[in-house]
C-alpha positions in Angstrom: 0.0 0.0 0.0 1.5 3.4 -1.0 1.8 6.3 1.3 -0.9 8.2 -0.6 -3.3 5.3 -0.2 -2.6 5.1 3.5 -3.2 8.9 3.9 -6.4 8.7 1.9 -7.7 5.9 4.1 -6.9 7.8 7.2 -8.5 10.9 5.8 -11.7 9.0 5.0 -11.9 7.6 8.5 -11.3 11.1 9.9 -14.0 12.6 7.8 -16.5 10.0 9.1 -15.5 10.5 12.7 -15.7 14.3 12.3 -19.1 14.1 10.7 -20.3 12.0 13.6 -18.8 14.3 16.2 -20.4 17.4 14.6 -23.8 15.7 14.5 -23.7 14.8 18.1 -21.8 17.7 19.6 -23.6 20.1 21.9 -24.1 23.5 20.4 -21.3 25.8 21.6 -23.7 28.4 23.2 -25.5 25.7 25.1 -22.2 24.1 26.2 -20.9 27.5 27.3 -24.1 28.1 29.3 -23.7 24.7 31.0 -20.0 25.3 31.9 -20.3 29.0 32.7 -23.9 29.7 33.8 -23.1 33.4 34.6 -21.9 33.9 31.0 -24.8 32.2 29.3 -26.7 35.4 28.5 -23.6 36.9 26.9 -22.9 33.8 24.9 -26.5 33.7 23.7 -26.4 37.4 22.6 -23.1 36.9 20.7 -24.4 33.7 19.1 -27.6 35.4 18.0 -25.6 38.3 16.5 -23.3 35.9 14.6 -26.3 33.9 13.4 -28.0 37.0 12.2 -24.9 38.1 10.2 -24.5 34.6 8.7 -28.1 34.4 7.6 -27.9 37.9 6.0 -24.6 37.0 4.2 -26.2 33.8 2.8 -29.3 35.7 1.8 -27.3 38.4 -0.1 -25.0 35.8 -1.7 -28.1 33.9 -2.9 -29.6 37.1 -4.3 -26.5 37.9 -6.3 -26.0 34.3 -7.5 -29.6 34.2 -8.7 -29.1 37.4 -10.7 -25.8 36.0 -12.1 -23.7 38.8 -10.8 -21.2 37.4 -8.2 -17.8 38.8 -9.0 -16.8 42.4 -8.4 -19.9 43.2 -6.3 -18.3 43.0 -2.8 -18.9 46.6 -1.8 -22.6 46.3 -2.7 -22.9 43.0 -0.9 -21.3 44.4 2.2 -23.6 47.4 2.1 -26.7 45.2 1.9 -25.6 43.0 4.7 -24.8 46.1 6.8 -28.2 47.5 6.1 -29.9 44.2 7.1 -27.9 43.6 10.3 -26.1 46.7 11.7 -28.6 48.0 14.1 -29.7 44.6 15.5 -26.1 43.3 15.7 -25.0 46.4 17.5 -27.8 46.0 20.0 -27.2 42.3 20.6 -23.5 42.8 21.1 -24.2 45.8 23.3 -26.2 43.6 25.6 -23.1 41.3 25.8 -21.0 44.3 26.7 -19.3 44.7 23.3 -19.2 48.1 21.8 -19.7 47.5 18.1 -19.5 50.4 15.6 -19.9 50.1 11.8 -16.2 49.3 11.3 -16.3 46.5 13.9 -19.5 45.0 12.4 -18.1 45.2 8.9 -15.0 43.3 10.1 -17.2 40.6 11.7 -19.2 40.3 8.4 -15.9 39.9 6.5 -14.8 37.2 9.0 -18.1 35.4 8.6 -17.7 35.5 4.8 -14.1 34.2 5.0 -15.2 31.3 7.2 -18.1 30.4 4.9 -15.7 30.5 1.9 -13.3 28.2 3.7 -16.1 25.9 4.8 -17.5 25.7 1.2 -14.0 25.3 -0.3 -14.5 28.3 -2.5 -11.9 30.9 -2.9 -13.8 33.7 -4.6 -17.6 33.4 -4.5 -18.1 35.5 -1.4 -14.7 37.1 -0.7 -15.9 40.2 -2.5 -18.2 40.8 0.4 -15.2 41.4 2.7 -14.4 44.7 1.0 -14.3 47.0 4.0 
């Protein structure tokens, strides 16, 4: 058996194990609430803000994909995500004790886009959204 074959076999086993672990893992905000009950409200506010941003990014990306205009539209995508989320995210993060101005929220949006790109294995579909 060649080195590459051994590595492929290990990788396939790892992928199966990782899939199982992700399916049965406790959501992070719930785990944080169990481990650190005093921090649970903060963890929930931050998780809600992050979820809101991720949902808005996906919505805007779908809109641009449906219209056939993906590339070179980063500034417009970022503007739309900011319009959809800025006030709510600032309020949620404020409840968690995090002061979030437009620049901060824009940076978080860019981070969410980068993570989604890595997760999807794409290098350019959403990176334009990170134009800040």
